[in-house]
C-alpha atoms as one frame of an Amber mdcrd trajectory, in Angstrom:
protein
  29.662-211.522 150.416  27.631-213.872 148.247  28.608-215.332 144.873  26.462
-212.894 142.867  28.278-209.935 144.389  31.636-211.560 143.710  30.851-212.249
 140.048  29.350-208.804 139.347  32.256-206.950 140.953  34.764-209.143 139.104
  32.990-208.517 135.784  33.071-204.761 136.346  36.714-204.759 137.408  37.824
-206.990 134.556  35.925-205.163 131.826  36.651-201.596 132.937  40.179-201.720
 134.361  41.954-201.264 131.021  39.263-199.452 129.045  39.235-195.624 129.115
  35.964-195.486 131.066  37.145-195.511 134.713  36.764-198.660 136.771  36.611
-196.560 139.969  33.520-194.705 138.720  31.701-198.015 138.273  32.863-199.489
 141.568  31.908-196.339 143.512  28.411-196.009 142.077  27.510-199.683 142.531
  27.242-199.565 146.363  24.949-196.551 145.930  22.566-198.612 143.812  22.568
-201.918 145.705  22.759-202.704 149.388  25.807-204.952 149.305  28.253-205.243
 152.199  31.873-204.226 151.746  33.646-206.980 149.818  36.777-206.833 151.948
  40.411-206.069 151.209  41.294-209.648 150.258  38.740-209.570 147.453  40.078
-206.238 146.190  43.607-207.643 146.187  42.442-210.723 144.265  40.703-208.663
 141.565  43.595-206.259 141.140  46.046-209.160 140.989  43.885-210.893 138.379
  43.725-207.851 136.084  47.449-207.202 136.551  48.212-210.820 135.655  46.010
-210.509 132.559  48.031-207.586 131.175  51.323-209.281 132.057  50.358-212.485
 130.230  48.861-210.653 127.263  52.040-208.614 126.787  54.391-211.390 127.852
  56.385-211.263 124.592  56.797-207.478 124.812  57.686-207.810 128.476  60.283
-210.472 127.741  61.935-208.207 125.169  61.897-205.241 127.543  63.452-207.244
 130.374  66.104-208.649 128.047  66.814-205.185 126.653  66.983-203.707 130.130
  69.476-206.380 131.150  71.658-205.443 128.172  71.628-201.777 129.195  72.871
-202.774 132.641  75.610-205.055 131.360  76.672-202.765 128.500  75.984-199.504
 130.378  74.380-198.113 127.248  71.114-198.253 125.336  72.615-197.426 121.962
  70.858-199.525 119.284  68.753-201.078 122.055  65.264-199.592 121.862  63.724
-202.278 124.080  66.163-201.492 126.854  65.604-197.762 126.483  61.825-198.216
 126.519  62.106-200.346 129.658  63.936-197.510 131.419  61.338-195.034 130.124
  58.489-197.086 131.566  60.226-197.446 134.927  61.037-193.743 135.204  57.523
-192.763 134.029  56.109-194.783 136.934  57.809-192.558 139.523  55.271-189.662
 139.343  52.238-191.830 140.082  54.150-193.639 142.835  55.035-190.356 144.556
  51.541-188.987 144.019  50.078-192.119 145.562  52.263-191.833 148.647  51.703
-188.114 149.132  48.066-187.838 148.104  46.518-191.061 149.348  44.847-189.401
 152.330  43.463-186.555 150.228  41.973-188.959 147.703  40.409-191.272 150.278
  38.995-188.510 152.464  37.910-185.854 149.975  37.856-187.065 146.366  35.690
-190.179 146.407  32.372-188.350 146.315  29.911-188.999 143.504  30.179-185.374
 142.402  33.965-185.528 141.978  33.773-188.878 140.174  31.025-187.597 137.876
  32.822-184.427 136.814  36.129-186.263 136.360  34.362-188.829 134.192  32.802
-186.116 132.014  35.712-183.669 131.785  38.403-186.224 131.017  36.059-187.927
 128.584  35.815-184.667 126.637  39.592-184.231 126.756  39.981-187.762 125.373
  37.621-186.797 122.540  39.754-183.726 121.737  42.945-185.796 121.721  41.348
-188.460 119.542  40.149-186.026 116.875  43.657-185.877 115.393  45.595-188.934
 116.581  49.286-189.125 115.814  51.011-191.648 113.624  54.043-192.586 115.698
  54.548-196.235 116.621  55.678-197.279 120.080  59.158-197.909 118.655  59.327
-194.166 117.898  58.444-193.074 121.435  60.868-190.580 122.963  61.695-189.698
 126.541  59.530-186.577 126.239  56.515-188.625 125.126  56.786-191.330 127.767
  57.524-188.899 130.616  54.542-186.732 129.620  52.330-189.819 129.717  53.838
-190.822 133.056  53.104-187.410 134.552  49.537-187.581 133.260  49.172-190.999
 134.862  49.423-189.407 138.302  46.095-187.657 137.647  44.427-191.066 137.635
  44.501-191.024 141.428  41.418-188.804 141.191  38.487-191.266 141.000  36.662
-191.087 137.691  39.712-190.015 135.700  40.652-193.524 134.466  44.316-194.486
 134.421  44.065-195.958 130.939  41.986-193.017 129.749  44.379-190.313 130.914
  47.483-192.118 129.661  45.954-192.796 126.247  44.833-189.163 126.069  48.318
-187.866 126.860  49.934-190.260 124.375  47.545-189.151 121.619  48.329-185.504
 122.310  52.053-186.362 122.150  51.710-187.845 118.651  51.366-191.592 119.158
  48.806-193.537 117.149  45.740-194.966 118.879  47.170-198.475 119.053  50.603
-197.257 120.183  48.953-195.075 122.840  46.998-198.036 124.167  50.031-200.322
 124.158  52.068-197.765 126.094  49.208-197.401 128.564  49.107-201.166 129.088
  52.868-201.402 129.561  52.745-198.619 132.153  50.019-200.572 133.954  52.454
-203.388 134.732  54.792-201.604 137.201  51.922-199.487 138.559  49.837-202.594
 139.172  52.748-204.321 140.877  53.283-201.368 143.230  49.589-200.989 144.040
  49.129-204.721 144.490  52.069-204.953 146.870  50.727-202.078 148.947  47.242
-203.610 149.122  48.602-207.056 149.970  50.585-205.566 152.863  47.417-203.932
 154.164  45.533-207.214 153.850  48.075-209.077 155.957  47.935-206.366 158.601
  44.139-206.439 158.665  44.049-210.211 159.239  40.369-210.386 158.248  38.402
-213.549 157.608  38.375-214.332 153.897  35.600-216.003 151.847  38.070-217.950
 149.715  35.529-219.458 147.313  34.169-216.026 146.364  37.705-214.666 146.110
  38.743-217.509 143.804  35.704-217.126 141.554  36.223-213.371 141.414  39.872
-213.836 140.479  39.051-216.127 137.547  36.215-213.929 136.249  38.267-210.735
 136.508  41.261-212.332 134.773  39.245-213.660 131.823  37.310-210.412 131.387
  40.428-208.252 131.579  42.315-210.411 129.072  39.431-210.302 126.599  38.927
-206.565 127.158  42.577-205.861 126.287  42.448-208.070 123.199  39.269-206.643
 121.700  40.031-203.058 122.702  43.262-203.138 120.683  41.414-204.613 117.715
  38.639-202.024 117.981  40.825-198.925 118.102  42.930-200.202 115.203  39.828
-199.620 113.057  37.688-197.064 114.895  38.017-193.945 117.033  37.572-193.531
 120.793  34.152-191.924 120.299  32.102-194.855 121.721  34.100-194.693 124.953
  33.720-190.905 125.117  29.954-191.171 124.687  29.797-193.864 127.343  31.775
-191.678 129.759  29.452-188.732 129.192  26.379-190.894 129.810  27.942-192.409
 132.934  28.914-188.964 134.221  25.361-187.684 133.796  24.061-190.763 135.625
  26.476-190.122 138.462  25.445-186.473 138.696  21.837-187.600 138.917  22.720
-190.079 141.658  24.487-187.249 143.510  21.333-185.140 143.275  22.835-182.491
 141.006
């Protein structure tokens, strides 16, 4: 893997991981367009760790409050008048569906759902569903989120295992349908990304150690830095953008990408 490949893949991962446009769709179509060798598991682990670290650092103050609140629920055995602690439990419980789906459906996804056709239709269909949800966004803040809202979003998150769906896209869509505002929906999606990213990263790291492959450390390091910076900036400007505008630009982008993928699949 040369440096150009490392930088391009890191840019794509960093910019698309937390936007509702499906990072998997971009990373699947790229090998179809260029004759690059497989980047290796170590590089994948580095990029995923970089984007996970970006969301953790960006939401470090929220995360600190959630951890502190969670600790209070354990010591006091109650979350009365402790919304941070209650939200922390909500996020943890809402992570269970995608964790179980990942364990049970990993083989199905890898063997049958990574085709260009599946990615294309998932990109288009869930883009249209996002547009429907965004037509009448709710007005609830994250502080007003209930168990029903967070669990519904957590269940929807499991659908993101289908390539092209977009984890951020499907969670934001579900949150909008459940009455959260655009910004609150995005913030909940980002918070849910933290435990999911930790689980996925741990699983990938275990596979990397088992594989014991030779690692191009310079390319891995450059990719890590590029992915981290891009992901951090993407989160920051995405939140600013949706505070003022709708999700329509992302929907239009998804539709265009889906059509491109269908063309690449010969449909």
